[in-house]
N, C-alpha and C positions, 0 to 999 in steps of 0.2 A: 208443448209440441209433441210430435210423434216419438222423439227419443225419450222424453220424460215419461210418456204414457207406457212405453215398453219396459222402463226400468223401475219406476216407482210404483210399488204395490201397497196402498194404504191398508191398515194403519201403519204409519211410519213416523219415527221421531226424526225431524229434520236437523240440520246443523252440520256444516261441512268443515270449515276452517276453525281451528281451535288451538289453545295452549292451556296448560294446567300442570298441577303437581300430582304425582302418583300417590294414591292413598293405600293401595294394596297390590301385591303381586302374587302370581301363581307359584306353586312349589318348585317349578323348573326354571324360573326366571333368575338369572344370575347377574345380568348386566345393569339392572335397575333396582333401586330401593325406594321405599316410601319417602316422599319429599322431593324426589328428583323433578326438576322443572323441564317439561317436554312439550313438543309440538307433535302433530300427527301427520304421518304420510297416510292419506285418506283412501288409498287404493290397496285393498287387502287381496293378495294374490295367492294362487294355489300351489305354486312351485312344481307342478307336475305337467303342465301343458307344454307344448312345443316351444312357445315363445319364452316362457320362464326358464326352460332348460337351456335356452340360448343366451340367457342373461338379460333378455328384453322384458323385465318384469312390468314395465309400464304398459306393455301390450298383452298382458295376461289374458288368455281367452276366457277365463272364468272369474274375472275380477269382480269384487264386491266393494262398492264405493260407499264410504261413510255418509250417512244421511240420504242415500239414494237406494242402494240395495240392502243396506243394513242400518240399524238405528244410529243416529248421529249425535251431535254435541249440544243440542238445545235441551240439556238435561243436567242434573247436578253431577251425575257420574257417567262416564263413558267406558265401555269395555273394548279394549284394543289388544291385538297380539303385541307382544313385547317388541317384535321386529319392526312394527309400524311406529314405534316411538322414536322421535328424534331429540337427542339431548341438546338443549338450547345453549348457544354461546353465552358466556358470562356477560352480565350487564344488559342483556336484551330485555326490553319491557314485555309485559304480557301481550299488549296490543300488537307490537311488531312481531313477536314470536308467532302469534296466530296468523299474521299476514304472510308468513313464509310459504304457506301452501299455495295460495294463488300467485304470489310473487314467483314461485317456482315454475308455474305455467308460463309466466312471462319470460323467465330465464330460458326455459326449454325452447320457446318460440323464437326469441330474439337472438339467441346464440347458435341457431342452427347453421348459420353461415357468417361470413365476416361483416362487421359493422364499422370498423375503424375507417375514417375518411369517406364513408359512404353516406349518401342521402337516403333517409328512411321515411316512409309514409306509414302511419298507423291508422287503420280504419277501425273505429270503435274504441272509445276512451272510457270504458268501464274500469273497474279496479285493476284488471289485468293489463289492459291497454295503457293505463296511466303508469303502472309499474314499468312497462316496456319503454316508456319515454325516458325514465330515469336510467334504465339499463343501457339504452342506446347512447345516452349522453356519457355515461361512465365508460363506455367502450370506445369513445372518441368518434362518434358519428359526425359527419360534416354538417348535417342539418337533420332536424326531426320535425316532420309535419304531422299534425293530427287532424282526423276527420271525424266529427261527432255532432249529432243533432242537438244535444243538451248543452245549453250555454254554460251552466255551472261546471260541467265536466270539462268543457273547453278551457275555462278559467283555471281549473285544477291542473290541466295539462301544461299550461304556461308556467304555473308555479313549479312543475316538475322539470321544466327546462325545454319545453317545445319551442321550436323556432317560429312556427306559425300554426294557427289552427283555423279550420274551415267547417262550416255546416255542410252536410252532404247536399248535393244537387246535381243538376244536369251538366253544370260547368266545372265540377270538382276537378276533373283531370286537367283541364286547361288552366285552372287557378294554381294548382300545385306546380305544373310545369312552368308557369310564368314566374313564380317566386324562386324556382330552382334553376334559374338561368336559361329558361326556354327548353330544357330537356327533362326527360323522365327521371325517376328516382332509381337507385340501385337496389333497394330493399323495400319490400312491403310486408307488414305484419297485419294480417287480417284477423281481427278479434271479435267481429260482430256476427258473422255467419249470414249476413243479409246478402241475397243474390246480387243486388246492384253493387254492393261494396266489393264483392269478389270480382265482378267484371271490371269495375273501375280500377281496382287494385292492379289487375293484370294489364289494363290499358295504360296506366301511368308508369308501369315498370319498364325501365330501359332494357334494351337488348342485352342479354347476358346476365340479367339480374336474378334475384331469388325472392321467393315469397313463402312465408309460413302461414298456413291455414289452421287457426285454432278455434274460431267461432263455430258453434253448432247452430245451423239455421233451421228455419221452420218450413222450408220448401226446397225442392231440387233446384239446381242451378244449371242453366243451359249456356254453354260458352262456345265461341268460335276458336277452337283449339289451334287451328291452322295459323291464324293471324296473331293470337294472343300468347301462344306458348311455343309451338313447334318451330316456326320460322324466326322467333326471337331468341331461341335458345334459353328459355326460362327454366329454372330449377324450382320445383314445388316440394315443400315439406308439409306433410300432415302431422299435426302436433296433438298428442293426447297425454294428459297427466305430466308427470315429471320423470326423468330418468333416475332410477333408484340405485344408488344414492348420489350419483354424480351431480345431479341438479341441486340437491340439497346442500352439498358442499359449496357449490358456487353461490347459492342463495345466501348461505350463512356468511360467506366472505363479503358479499356486497353489503349486507345489512349490519353486520357486527363491526365492520371497519369504517363505516360511514361513506363508503363509495357511492351508495345510493341512499338518499334521505327520503323516507316514506312518510314523514310526519304530516305533509299536506294532505295525505289520504285519510288520516284518522280525524275525521271531521266532527264526530259527535261521540259522546259517552253517555250511556243510559244505565241507571241502576237496575238490578234484577227485579226490583219490586215493580218496575214499570212494564215488565215483559208479561204478555198475556198469550 
């Protein structure tokens, strides 16, 4: 899409989410030693822009993203600033440790507002949307509804604790309202970026509710803001990356304590010899 074309300039080593052990450090690195088991905060920031100086590192104006703006983790070795290394909690497997990065996106989106006792609809059940199902459950959501065209992902959402799942269509809003007692939901987490999902998410949102927009779409979205946002008193959160390091701390707590079980999402394991 347009976003990728503007950011990815080949040749580029892809690979975004990762975990591994440090094999060497620079002379000024004091906090990490070879052998330390880490994951990567994949947004490398400049510390000099206006947003960084305000502590909003996830909104750095000159961010360089691993596997997008700089070479990523589909390689034997990865070069990272020491400040981008996250020391993994004891007992965390390599797979779950690597999943912390996208899980953190879900944490950032799902905890932008209150979840407890609220009905939640999640549009887009890719890895981040599926993580959000588990987070909403862990935070005490009254119900969690998933909207996703892929049947396999709908099944995974149910394993993660979704109350009900639906394929997207013209009747999505009515179907969700019907299972939710005839009323709209309190929270929408939009993970797909699809224009129809954004519009339906706002349509199914009850007055006074809130929505997180994380998905990056392929086309502009045209909305009736008067009816869908302004007169309903809707709060909209734009979500990018993870709050550094607040989101990582919450992520580690969810995963290291068992509050959220992501094992249903680790569906396959492949040896490196099969990678081409």
